[in-house]
PQR file of N, CA, C, O and H, with PARSE charges and radii, in Angstrom:
ATOM      1  N   MET A   1     122.088-164.891  60.960 -0.4000 1.5000
ATOM      2  CA  MET A   1     121.203-165.469  60.252 -0.0000 2.0000
ATOM      3  C   MET A   1     119.317-165.017  60.756  0.5500 1.7000
ATOM      4  O   MET A   1     118.212-164.762  60.277 -0.5500 1.4000
ATOM      5  N   ILE A   2     119.889-165.140  61.742 -0.4000 1.5000
ATOM      6  CA  ILE A   2     118.973-164.218  62.723 -0.0000 2.0000
ATOM      7  C   ILE A   2     118.308-163.362  62.195  0.5500 1.7000
ATOM      8  O   ILE A   2     117.173-163.222  61.740 -0.5500 1.4000
ATOM      9  H   ILE A   2     120.786-165.347  62.131  0.4000 1.0000
ATOM     10  N   GLN A   3     120.061-162.274  62.459 -0.4000 1.5000
ATOM     11  CA  GLN A   3     119.206-160.980  62.276 -0.0000 2.0000
ATOM     12  C   GLN A   3     118.220-160.666  60.871  0.5500 1.7000
ATOM     13  O   GLN A   3     117.310-159.837  60.859 -0.5500 1.4000
ATOM     14  H   GLN A   3     120.983-162.387  62.829  0.4000 1.0000
ATOM     15  N   LYS A   4     118.689-161.663  59.526 -0.4000 1.5000
ATOM     16  CA  LYS A   4     117.550-161.544  58.248 -0.0000 2.0000
ATOM     17  C   LYS A   4     116.552-161.964  58.247  0.5500 1.7000
ATOM     18  O   LYS A   4     115.850-161.648  57.287 -0.5500 1.4000
ATOM     19  H   LYS A   4     119.428-162.337  59.536  0.4000 1.0000
ATOM     20  N   VAL A   5     115.973-162.862  59.271 -0.4000 1.5000
ATOM     21  CA  VAL A   5     114.883-163.262  60.307 -0.0000 2.0000
ATOM     22  C   VAL A   5     114.394-162.701  60.539  0.5500 1.7000
ATOM     23  O   VAL A   5     113.254-162.819  60.090 -0.5500 1.4000
ATOM     24  H   VAL A   5     116.544-163.119  60.051  0.4000 1.0000
ATOM     25  N   LEU A   6     114.649-161.527  61.435 -0.4000 1.5000
ATOM     26  CA  LEU A   6     114.020-160.965  62.129 -0.0000 2.0000
ATOM     27  C   LEU A   6     113.902-159.759  61.005  0.5500 1.7000
ATOM     28  O   LEU A   6     112.750-159.384  60.790 -0.5500 1.4000
ATOM     29  H   LEU A   6     115.575-161.431  61.800  0.4000 1.0000
ATOM     30  N   GLY A   7     115.098-159.016  60.161 -0.4000 1.5000
ATOM     31  CA  GLY A   7     114.967-157.696  59.314 -0.0000 2.0000
ATOM     32  C   GLY A   7     113.807-158.300  58.251  0.5500 1.7000
ATOM     33  O   GLY A   7     112.985-157.437  57.942 -0.5500 1.4000
ATOM     34  H   GLY A   7     116.035-159.320  60.336  0.4000 1.0000
ATOM     35  N   ASP A   8     113.594-159.560  57.662 -0.4000 1.5000
ATOM     36  CA  ASP A   8     112.901-160.585  56.834 -0.0000 2.0000
ATOM     37  C   ASP A   8     111.030-160.108  57.100  0.5500 1.7000
ATOM     38  O   ASP A   8     110.190-159.690  56.303 -0.5500 1.4000
ATOM     39  H   ASP A   8     114.261-160.261  57.913  0.4000 1.0000
ATOM     40  N   ALA A   9     110.944-160.487  58.905 -0.4000 1.5000
ATOM     41  CA  ALA A   9     109.892-160.373  59.483 -0.0000 2.0000
ATOM     42  C   ALA A   9     109.383-159.003  59.778  0.5500 1.7000
ATOM     43  O   ALA A   9     108.913-158.944  60.914 -0.5500 1.4000
ATOM     44  H   ALA A   9     111.626-160.827  59.553  0.4000 1.0000
ATOM     45  N   GLY A  10     109.336-158.029  59.200 -0.4000 1.5000
ATOM     46  CA  GLY A  10     109.554-156.616  60.022 -0.0000 2.0000
ATOM     47  C   GLY A  10     109.616-156.038  61.031  0.5500 1.7000
ATOM     48  O   GLY A  10     108.860-155.113  61.326 -0.5500 1.4000
ATOM     49  H   GLY A  10     109.718-158.078  58.277  0.4000 1.0000
ATOM     50  N   SER A  11     110.925-156.667  62.059 -0.4000 1.5000
ATOM     51  CA  SER A  11     111.720-155.813  62.906 -0.0000 2.0000
ATOM     52  C   SER A  11     112.801-154.844  62.383  0.5500 1.7000
ATOM     53  O   SER A  11     113.233-154.629  61.250 -0.5500 1.4000
ATOM     54  H   SER A  11     111.540-157.418  61.820  0.4000 1.0000
ATOM     55  N   SER A  12     113.149-154.222  63.857 -0.4000 1.5000
ATOM     56  CA  SER A  12     113.778-153.426  63.145 -0.0000 2.0000
ATOM     57  C   SER A  12     114.171-153.684  65.250  0.5500 1.7000
ATOM     58  O   SER A  12     113.855-154.592  66.019 -0.5500 1.4000
ATOM     59  H   SER A  12     112.798-154.396  64.777  0.4000 1.0000
ATOM     60  N   GLY A  13     115.036-152.254  65.479 -0.4000 1.5000
ATOM     61  CA  GLY A  13     115.850-151.876  66.532 -0.0000 2.0000
ATOM     62  C   GLY A  13     117.398-152.393  67.070  0.5500 1.7000
ATOM     63  O   GLY A  13     118.027-152.293  68.123 -0.5500 1.4000
ATOM     64  H   GLY A  13     115.293-151.516  64.855  0.4000 1.0000
ATOM     65  N   PHE A  14     117.649-153.043  65.632 -0.4000 1.5000
ATOM     66  CA  PHE A  14     118.840-154.006  65.260 -0.0000 2.0000
ATOM     67  C   PHE A  14     119.983-153.653  65.016  0.5500 1.7000
ATOM     68  O   PHE A  14     119.806-152.553  64.491 -0.5500 1.4000
ATOM     69  H   PHE A  14     117.138-153.125  64.777  0.4000 1.0000
ATOM     70  N   ALA A  15     121.111-153.847  65.040 -0.4000 1.5000
ATOM     71  CA  ALA A  15     121.845-153.573  63.386 -0.0000 2.0000
ATOM     72  C   ALA A  15     121.976-154.430  62.556  0.5500 1.7000
ATOM     73  O   ALA A  15     121.701-155.584  62.886 -0.5500 1.4000
ATOM     74  H   ALA A  15     121.255-154.740  65.466  0.4000 1.0000
ATOM     75  N   ARG A  16     122.390-154.180  61.349 -0.4000 1.5000
ATOM     76  CA  ARG A  16     121.905-155.541  60.592 -0.0000 2.0000
ATOM     77  C   ARG A  16     123.272-155.478  60.047  0.5500 1.7000
ATOM     78  O   ARG A  16     123.448-155.833  58.882 -0.5500 1.4000
ATOM     79  H   ARG A  16     122.613-153.243  61.081  0.4000 1.0000
ATOM     80  N   GLU A  17     124.095-155.133  60.645 -0.4000 1.5000
ATOM     81  CA  GLU A  17     125.545-155.664  60.301 -0.0000 2.0000
ATOM     82  C   GLU A  17     125.995-157.050  60.489  0.5500 1.7000
ATOM     83  O   GLU A  17     125.346-157.669  61.332 -0.5500 1.4000
ATOM     84  H   GLU A  17     123.952-154.844  61.592  0.4000 1.0000
ATOM     85  N   LEU A  18     126.927-157.675  59.923 -0.4000 1.5000
ATOM     86  CA  LEU A  18     127.322-158.743  61.081 -0.0000 2.0000
ATOM     87  C   LEU A  18     128.426-159.084  61.444  0.5500 1.7000
ATOM     88  O   LEU A  18     129.293-159.226  60.582 -0.5500 1.4000
ATOM     89  H   LEU A  18     127.455-157.172  59.239  0.4000 1.0000
ATOM     90  N   VAL A  19     128.840-159.399  63.302 -0.4000 1.5000
ATOM     91  CA  VAL A  19     129.037-159.331  63.837 -0.0000 2.0000
ATOM     92  C   VAL A  19     130.366-160.250  63.920  0.5500 1.7000
ATOM     93  O   VAL A  19     130.173-161.136  63.087 -0.5500 1.4000
ATOM     94  H   VAL A  19     128.135-159.283  64.003  0.4000 1.0000
ATOM     95  N   THR A  20     131.619-160.456  64.529 -0.4000 1.5000
ATOM     96  CA  THR A  20     132.327-160.946  65.366 -0.0000 2.0000
ATOM     97  C   THR A  20     133.222-161.611  66.262  0.5500 1.7000
ATOM     98  O   THR A  20     134.287-161.350  66.820 -0.5500 1.4000
ATOM     99  H   THR A  20     131.775-159.737  65.206  0.4000 1.0000
ATOM    100  N   VAL A  21     132.095-162.938  66.179 -0.4000 1.5000
ATOM    101  CA  VAL A  21     132.442-162.775  68.245 -0.0000 2.0000
ATOM    102  C   VAL A  21     134.040-163.493  68.787  0.5500 1.7000
ATOM    103  O   VAL A  21     134.559-164.532  68.378 -0.5500 1.4000
ATOM    104  H   VAL A  21     131.229-163.150  65.725  0.4000 1.0000
ATOM    105  N   ASP A  22     134.429-162.764  69.576 -0.4000 1.5000
ATOM    106  CA  ASP A  22     135.833-163.172  70.801 -0.0000 2.0000
ATOM    107  C   ASP A  22     135.500-163.904  71.242  0.5500 1.7000
ATOM    108  O   ASP A  22     134.809-163.623  72.221 -0.5500 1.4000
ATOM    109  H   ASP A  22     134.007-161.921  69.908  0.4000 1.0000
ATOM    110  N   ALA A  23     135.542-164.252  71.168 -0.4000 1.5000
ATOM    111  CA  ALA A  23     135.088-165.984  73.094 -0.0000 2.0000
ATOM    112  C   ALA A  23     136.341-166.304  73.198  0.5500 1.7000
ATOM    113  O   ALA A  23     136.939-167.127  72.505 -0.5500 1.4000
ATOM    114  H   ALA A  23     136.103-164.481  70.372  0.4000 1.0000
ATOM    115  N   PRO A  24     136.748-165.681  74.038 -0.5600 1.5000
ATOM    116  CA  PRO A  24     138.132-166.598  74.612  0.2800 2.0000
ATOM    117  C   PRO A  24     137.381-167.589  76.320  0.5500 1.7000
ATOM    118  O   PRO A  24     136.334-167.429  76.947 -0.5500 1.4000
ATOM    119  N   GLY A  25     138.358-168.388  76.471 -0.4000 1.5000
ATOM    120  CA  GLY A  25     137.830-169.073  77.524 -0.0000 2.0000
ATOM    121  C   GLY A  25     137.477-170.411  77.288  0.5500 1.7000
ATOM    122  O   GLY A  25     138.192-171.105  76.564 -0.5500 1.4000
ATOM    123  H   GLY A  25     139.208-168.518  75.961  0.4000 1.0000
ATOM    124  N   ILE A  26     136.487-170.846  77.798 -0.4000 1.5000
ATOM    125  CA  ILE A  26     135.700-171.782  78.288 -0.0000 2.0000
ATOM    126  C   ILE A  26     134.045-171.550  76.708  0.5500 1.7000
ATOM    127  O   ILE A  26     133.153-172.318  76.348 -0.5500 1.4000
ATOM    128  H   ILE A  26     135.907-170.282  78.386  0.4000 1.0000
ATOM    129  N   GLU A  27     134.427-170.177  76.287 -0.4000 1.5000
ATOM    130  CA  GLU A  27     132.941-169.748  75.355 -0.0000 2.0000
ATOM    131  C   GLU A  27     133.833-170.059  74.359  0.5500 1.7000
ATOM    132  O   GLU A  27     133.536-169.635  73.243 -0.5500 1.4000
ATOM    133  H   GLU A  27     135.152-169.553  76.580  0.4000 1.0000
ATOM    134  N   ALA A  28     134.848-170.688  74.469 -0.4000 1.5000
ATOM    135  CA  ALA A  28     135.710-170.623  72.756 -0.0000 2.0000
ATOM    136  C   ALA A  28     134.905-171.563  72.234  0.5500 1.7000
ATOM    137  O   ALA A  28     134.114-172.264  72.865 -0.5500 1.4000
ATOM    138  H   ALA A  28     135.090-171.032  75.376  0.4000 1.0000
ATOM    139  N   ALA A  29     135.159-171.576  70.816 -0.4000 1.5000
ATOM    140  CA  ALA A  29     134.534-173.154  70.757 -0.0000 2.0000
ATOM    141  C   ALA A  29     136.284-174.001  70.093  0.5500 1.7000
ATOM    142  O   ALA A  29     137.384-173.529  69.804 -0.5500 1.4000
ATOM    143  H   ALA A  29     135.802-171.007  70.304  0.4000 1.0000
ATOM    144  N   ALA A  30     135.710-175.379  70.097 -0.4000 1.5000
ATOM    145  CA  ALA A  30     135.888-176.665  70.400 -0.0000 2.0000
ATOM    146  C   ALA A  30     136.879-176.519  69.369  0.5500 1.7000
ATOM    147  O   ALA A  30     136.637-175.824  68.382 -0.5500 1.4000
ATOM    148  H   ALA A  30     134.817-175.762  70.331  0.4000 1.0000
ATOM    149  N   ASP A  31     138.232-177.255  69.551 -0.4000 1.5000
ATOM    150  CA  ASP A  31     139.530-177.994  68.856 -0.0000 2.0000
ATOM    151  C   ASP A  31     138.457-178.979  67.806  0.5500 1.7000
ATOM    152  O   ASP A  31     139.034-180.047  67.604 -0.5500 1.4000
ATOM    153  H   ASP A  31     138.429-177.819  70.353  0.4000 1.0000
ATOM    154  N   TRP A  32     137.886-178.963  67.508 -0.4000 1.5000
ATOM    155  CA  TRP A  32     137.483-180.173  66.349 -0.0000 2.0000
ATOM    156  C   TRP A  32     139.041-180.296  65.816  0.5500 1.7000
ATOM    157  O   TRP A  32     139.027-181.526  65.792 -0.5500 1.4000
ATOM    158  H   TRP A  32     137.417-178.095  67.672  0.4000 1.0000
ATOM    159  N   ASP A  33     140.035-180.050  65.484 -0.4000 1.5000
ATOM    160  CA  ASP A  33     141.159-181.185  64.892 -0.0000 2.0000
ATOM    161  C   ASP A  33     141.674-181.825  66.187  0.5500 1.7000
ATOM    162  O   ASP A  33     142.196-182.929  66.032 -0.5500 1.4000
ATOM    163  H   ASP A  33     140.046-179.051  65.504  0.4000 1.0000
ATOM    164  N   ASN A  34     141.634-181.431  67.198 -0.4000 1.5000
ATOM    165  CA  ASN A  34     142.102-181.944  68.583 -0.0000 2.0000
ATOM    166  C   ASN A  34     141.655-183.319  69.423  0.5500 1.7000
ATOM    167  O   ASN A  34     142.207-184.260  69.994 -0.5500 1.4000
ATOM    168  H   ASN A  34     141.210-180.534  67.324  0.4000 1.0000
ATOM    169  N   LEU A  35     140.645-182.961  69.209 -0.4000 1.5000
ATOM    170  CA  LEU A  35     139.312-183.785  70.159 -0.0000 2.0000
ATOM    171  C   LEU A  35     139.520-184.471  70.165  0.5500 1.7000
ATOM    172  O   LEU A  35     139.763-185.011  69.086 -0.5500 1.4000
ATOM    173  H   LEU A  35     140.197-182.196  68.745  0.4000 1.0000
ATOM    174  N   ARG A  36     139.692-185.413  71.751 -0.4000 1.5000
ATOM    175  CA  ARG A  36     139.699-186.605  71.436 -0.0000 2.0000
ATOM    176  C   ARG A  36     138.636-187.418  72.653  0.5500 1.7000
ATOM    177  O   ARG A  36     138.615-188.579  73.060 -0.5500 1.4000
ATOM    178  H   ARG A  36     139.495-184.975  72.627  0.4000 1.0000
ATOM    179  N   SER A  37     137.980-186.457  72.916 -0.4000 1.5000
ATOM    180  CA  SER A  37     136.374-186.998  73.633 -0.0000 2.0000
ATOM    181  C   SER A  37     135.252-186.913  72.875  0.5500 1.7000
ATOM    182  O   SER A  37     134.930-185.807  72.438 -0.5500 1.4000
ATOM    183  H   SER A  37     137.997-185.514  72.585  0.4000 1.0000
ATOM    184  N   PRO A  38     134.407-188.148  72.568 -0.5600 1.5000
ATOM    185  CA  PRO A  38     133.662-187.497  72.562  0.2800 2.0000
ATOM    186  C   PRO A  38     132.289-187.138  72.697  0.5500 1.7000
ATOM    187  O   PRO A  38     131.945-186.182  73.392 -0.5500 1.4000
ATOM    188  N   GLU A  39     131.612-187.744  72.166 -0.4000 1.5000
ATOM    189  CA  GLU A  39     130.316-186.864  72.926 -0.0000 2.0000
ATOM    190  C   GLU A  39     128.983-187.756  73.268  0.5500 1.7000
ATOM    191  O   GLU A  39     128.413-188.563  72.534 -0.5500 1.4000
ATOM    192  H   GLU A  39     131.891-188.521  71.601  0.4000 1.0000
ATOM    193  N   THR A  40     128.668-187.370  74.583 -0.4000 1.5000
ATOM    194  CA  THR A  40     128.514-187.975  75.819 -0.0000 2.0000
ATOM    195  C   THR A  40     126.979-187.451  76.545  0.5500 1.7000
ATOM    196  O   THR A  40     126.953-186.629  77.462 -0.5500 1.4000
ATOM    197  H   THR A  40     129.131-186.714  75.180  0.4000 1.0000
ATOM    198  N   TYR A  41     126.262-187.816  76.205 -0.4000 1.5000
ATOM    199  CA  TYR A  41     124.903-188.081  77.466 -0.0000 2.0000
ATOM    200  C   TYR A  41     124.830-188.089  78.985  0.5500 1.7000
ATOM    201  O   TYR A  41     125.680-188.561  79.740 -0.5500 1.4000
ATOM    202  H   TYR A  41     126.283-188.484  75.460  0.4000 1.0000
ATOM    203  N   LEU A  42     124.531-187.934  79.074 -0.4000 1.5000
ATOM    204  CA  LEU A  42     123.703-187.877  80.922 -0.0000 2.0000
ATOM    205  C   LEU A  42     122.608-189.122  81.296  0.5500 1.7000
ATOM    206  O   LEU A  42     121.499-188.911  80.805 -0.5500 1.4000
ATOM    207  H   LEU A  42     123.840-187.551  78.461  0.4000 1.0000
ATOM    208  N   GLY A  43     122.655-189.671  81.637 -0.4000 1.5000
ATOM    209  CA  GLY A  43     121.719-190.720  81.705 -0.0000 2.0000
ATOM    210  C   GLY A  43     121.962-192.385  81.521  0.5500 1.7000
ATOM    211  O   GLY A  43     122.624-192.881  80.609 -0.5500 1.4000
ATOM    212  H   GLY A  43     123.556-189.843  82.036  0.4000 1.0000
ATOM    213  N   SER A  44     121.186-193.230  82.736 -0.4000 1.5000
ATOM    214  CA  SER A  44     121.068-194.732  82.113 -0.0000 2.0000
ATOM    215  C   SER A  44     120.873-194.977  81.091  0.5500 1.7000
ATOM    216  O   SER A  44     121.870-195.578  80.691 -0.5500 1.4000
ATOM    217  H   SER A  44     120.649-192.828  83.477  0.4000 1.0000
ATOM    218  N   GLU A  45     119.896-194.865  80.037 -0.4000 1.5000
ATOM    219  CA  GLU A  45     119.998-194.758  78.804 -0.0000 2.0000
ATOM    220  C   GLU A  45     121.095-194.928  77.944  0.5500 1.7000
ATOM    221  O   GLU A  45     121.577-196.022  77.652 -0.5500 1.4000
ATOM    222  H   GLU A  45     119.086-194.377  80.363  0.4000 1.0000
ATOM    223  N   GLN A  46     121.771-193.029  77.244 -0.4000 1.5000
ATOM    224  CA  GLN A  46     122.282-192.629  76.925 -0.0000 2.0000
ATOM    225  C   GLN A  46     123.761-192.453  77.545  0.5500 1.7000
ATOM    226  O   GLN A  46     124.594-192.762  76.693 -0.5500 1.4000
ATOM    227  H   GLN A  46     121.379-192.140  77.481  0.4000 1.0000
ATOM    228  N   GLY A  47     124.101-192.221  78.250 -0.4000 1.5000
ATOM    229  CA  GLY A  47     125.921-192.313  78.347 -0.0000 2.0000
ATOM    230  C   GLY A  47     126.032-193.582  78.254  0.5500 1.7000
ATOM    231  O   GLY A  47     125.441-194.623  78.543 -0.5500 1.4000
ATOM    232  H   GLY A  47     123.425-191.970  78.943  0.4000 1.0000
ATOM    233  N   GLU A  48     127.369-193.028  77.549 -0.4000 1.5000
ATOM    234  CA  GLU A  48     128.613-193.950  77.495 -0.0000 2.0000
ATOM    235  C   GLU A  48     129.652-193.971  78.183  0.5500 1.7000
ATOM    236  O   GLU A  48     129.975-192.927  78.750 -0.5500 1.4000
ATOM    237  H   GLU A  48     127.849-192.183  77.313  0.4000 1.0000
ATOM    238  N   ASN A  49     130.730-195.532  78.378 -0.4000 1.5000
ATOM    239  CA  ASN A  49     131.981-194.854  79.332 -0.0000 2.0000
ATOM    240  C   ASN A  49     132.095-194.499  80.620  0.5500 1.7000
ATOM    241  O   ASN A  49     132.976-193.883  81.221 -0.5500 1.4000
ATOM    242  H   ASN A  49     130.467-196.380  77.917  0.4000 1.0000
ATOM    243  N   PHE A  50     131.144-194.943  80.936 -0.4000 1.5000
ATOM    244  CA  PHE A  50     130.173-194.561  83.074 -0.0000 2.0000
ATOM    245  C   PHE A  50     131.245-195.856  83.232  0.5500 1.7000
ATOM    246  O   PHE A  50     131.285-196.894  82.571 -0.5500 1.4000
ATOM    247  H   PHE A  50     130.429-195.442  80.448  0.4000 1.0000
ATOM    248  N   VAL A  51     132.003-195.464  84.226 -0.4000 1.5000
ATOM    249  CA  VAL A  51     132.845-196.267  84.887 -0.0000 2.0000
ATOM    250  C   VAL A  51     132.160-196.046  86.838  0.5500 1.7000
ATOM    251  O   VAL A  51     132.504-195.056  87.485 -0.5500 1.4000
ATOM    252  H   VAL A  51     131.971-194.622  84.763  0.4000 1.0000
ATOM    253  N   ARG A  52     131.210-197.151  87.457 -0.4000 1.5000
ATOM    254  CA  ARG A  52     131.071-197.185  89.234 -0.0000 2.0000
ATOM    255  C   ARG A  52     132.213-196.633  89.854  0.5500 1.7000
ATOM    256  O   ARG A  52     132.345-195.467  90.224 -0.5500 1.4000
ATOM    257  H   ARG A  52     130.930-197.954  86.932  0.4000 1.0000
ATOM    258  N   SER A  53     132.959-197.476  89.933 -0.4000 1.5000
ATOM    259  CA  SER A  53     134.293-197.025  90.625 -0.0000 2.0000
ATOM    260  C   SER A  53     135.666-197.478  90.962  0.5500 1.7000
ATOM    261  O   SER A  53     136.225-198.424  91.515 -0.5500 1.4000
ATOM    262  H   SER A  53     132.851-198.424  89.632  0.4000 1.0000
ATOM    263  N   PRO A  54     136.077-195.828  90.088 -0.5600 1.5000
ATOM    264  CA  PRO A  54     136.860-195.262  89.480  0.2800 2.0000
ATOM    265  C   PRO A  54     137.896-195.910  90.569  0.5500 1.7000
ATOM    266  O   PRO A  54     137.296-196.315  91.565 -0.5500 1.4000
ATOM    267  N   ALA A  55     139.834-196.173  90.625 -0.4000 1.5000
ATOM    268  CA  ALA A  55     140.370-195.912  90.704 -0.0000 2.0000
ATOM    269  C   ALA A  55     141.021-194.384  90.059  0.5500 1.7000
ATOM    270  O   ALA A  55     141.311-193.295  90.556 -0.5500 1.4000
ATOM    271  H   ALA A  55     140.322-195.845  89.816  0.4000 1.0000
ATOM    272  N   ARG A  56     141.060-194.969  88.717 -0.4000 1.5000
ATOM    273  CA  ARG A  56     141.448-194.149  87.788 -0.0000 2.0000
ATOM    274  C   ARG A  56     140.662-193.541  86.497  0.5500 1.7000
ATOM    275  O   ARG A  56     140.574-194.496  85.725 -0.5500 1.4000
ATOM    276  H   ARG A  56     140.824-195.853  88.313  0.4000 1.0000
ATOM    277  N   LEU A  57     140.325-192.916  86.166 -0.4000 1.5000
ATOM    278  CA  LEU A  57     139.274-192.586  84.549 -0.0000 2.0000
ATOM    279  C   LEU A  57     140.379-192.241  83.748  0.5500 1.7000
ATOM    280  O   LEU A  57     141.204-191.334  83.646 -0.5500 1.4000
ATOM    281  H   LEU A  57     140.396-192.140  86.793  0.4000 1.0000
ATOM    282  N   ARG A  58     140.117-193.177  83.286 -0.4000 1.5000
ATOM    283  CA  ARG A  58     140.685-193.802  82.126 -0.0000 2.0000
ATOM    284  C   ARG A  58     140.505-192.348  80.212  0.5500 1.7000
ATOM    285  O   ARG A  58     139.332-191.975  80.238 -0.5500 1.4000
ATOM    286  H   ARG A  58     139.447-193.915  83.370  0.4000 1.0000
ATOM    287  N   LEU A  59     140.754-192.116  79.779 -0.4000 1.5000
ATOM    288  CA  LEU A  59     140.989-191.344  77.898 -0.0000 2.0000
ATOM    289  C   LEU A  59     139.084-191.766  77.661  0.5500 1.7000
ATOM    290  O   LEU A  59     138.893-192.964  77.450 -0.5500 1.4000
ATOM    291  H   LEU A  59     141.707-192.418  79.758  0.4000 1.0000
ATOM    292  N   ASN A  60     137.864-190.917  77.689 -0.4000 1.5000
ATOM    293  CA  ASN A  60     136.609-190.963  77.915 -0.0000 2.0000
ATOM    294  C   ASN A  60     136.120-191.918  78.892  0.5500 1.7000
ATOM    295  O   ASN A  60     135.807-192.972  78.340 -0.5500 1.4000
ATOM    296  H   ASN A  60     138.020-189.944  77.860  0.4000 1.0000
ATOM    297  N   GLU A  61     136.037-191.921  79.483 -0.4000 1.5000
ATOM    298  CA  GLU A  61     135.396-192.410  80.841 -0.0000 2.0000
ATOM    299  C   GLU A  61     135.467-190.984  82.133  0.5500 1.7000
ATOM    300  O   GLU A  61     136.295-190.194  82.586 -0.5500 1.4000
ATOM    301  H   GLU A  61     136.292-191.065  79.933  0.4000 1.0000
ATOM    302  N   TRP A  62     133.949-191.353  82.300 -0.4000 1.5000
ATOM    303  CA  TRP A  62     133.709-190.219  83.713 -0.0000 2.0000
ATOM    304  C   TRP A  62     132.730-191.435  84.902  0.5500 1.7000
ATOM    305  O   TRP A  62     132.583-192.654  84.986 -0.5500 1.4000
ATOM    306  H   TRP A  62     133.276-191.995  81.932  0.4000 1.0000
ATOM    307  N   THR A  63     132.301-190.335  85.571 -0.4000 1.5000
ATOM    308  CA  THR A  63     131.379-191.384  86.895 -0.0000 2.0000
ATOM    309  C   THR A  63     130.883-189.581  87.723  0.5500 1.7000
ATOM    310  O   THR A  63     131.107-188.372  87.676 -0.5500 1.4000
ATOM    311  H   THR A  63     132.420-189.344  85.503  0.4000 1.0000
ATOM    312  N   VAL A  64     130.217-190.483  88.298 -0.4000 1.5000
ATOM    313  CA  VAL A  64     130.047-189.365  89.617 -0.0000 2.0000
ATOM    314  C   VAL A  64     130.569-189.451  90.566  0.5500 1.7000
ATOM    315  O   VAL A  64     130.874-190.585  90.935 -0.5500 1.4000
ATOM    316  H   VAL A  64     130.034-191.465  88.336  0.4000 1.0000
ATOM    317  N   ALA A  65     130.985-188.066  91.571 -0.4000 1.5000
ATOM    318  CA  ALA A  65     132.136-188.527  93.130 -0.0000 2.0000
ATOM    319  C   ALA A  65     130.778-187.039  93.582  0.5500 1.7000
ATOM    320  O   ALA A  65     129.696-186.917  93.008 -0.5500 1.4000
ATOM    321  H   ALA A  65     130.738-187.145  91.271  0.4000 1.0000
ATOM    322  N   GLY A  66     131.193-186.310  94.483 -0.4000 1.5000
ATOM    323  CA  GLY A  66     130.759-186.620  95.792 -0.0000 2.0000
ATOM    324  C   GLY A  66     129.692-186.369  96.255  0.5500 1.7000
ATOM    325  O   GLY A  66     128.579-186.867  96.083 -0.5500 1.4000
ATOM    326  H   GLY A  66     132.072-186.409  94.948  0.4000 1.0000
ATOM    327  N   ASP A  67     130.312-185.010  97.285 -0.4000 1.5000
ATOM    328  CA  ASP A  67     128.828-184.651  98.241 -0.0000 2.0000
ATOM    329  C   ASP A  67     127.663-184.793  98.047  0.5500 1.7000
ATOM    330  O   ASP A  67     126.848-184.448  98.902 -0.5500 1.4000
ATOM    331  H   ASP A  67     131.216-184.606  97.425  0.4000 1.0000
TER
END
């Protein structure tokens, strides 16, 4: 889509053929069929499932820890 917009705007110097991205590891797309954790936002206003003093975190719980 970006290539099309650039071409329509008269830009040049880029390939017009679409490419296929092979993103392994952490760059890989989410497995949406097996995703078991909802999206969350950090911050006191929007964060969900925050646990202050966890002995053990359960599914979809999170906390802040470390030095």
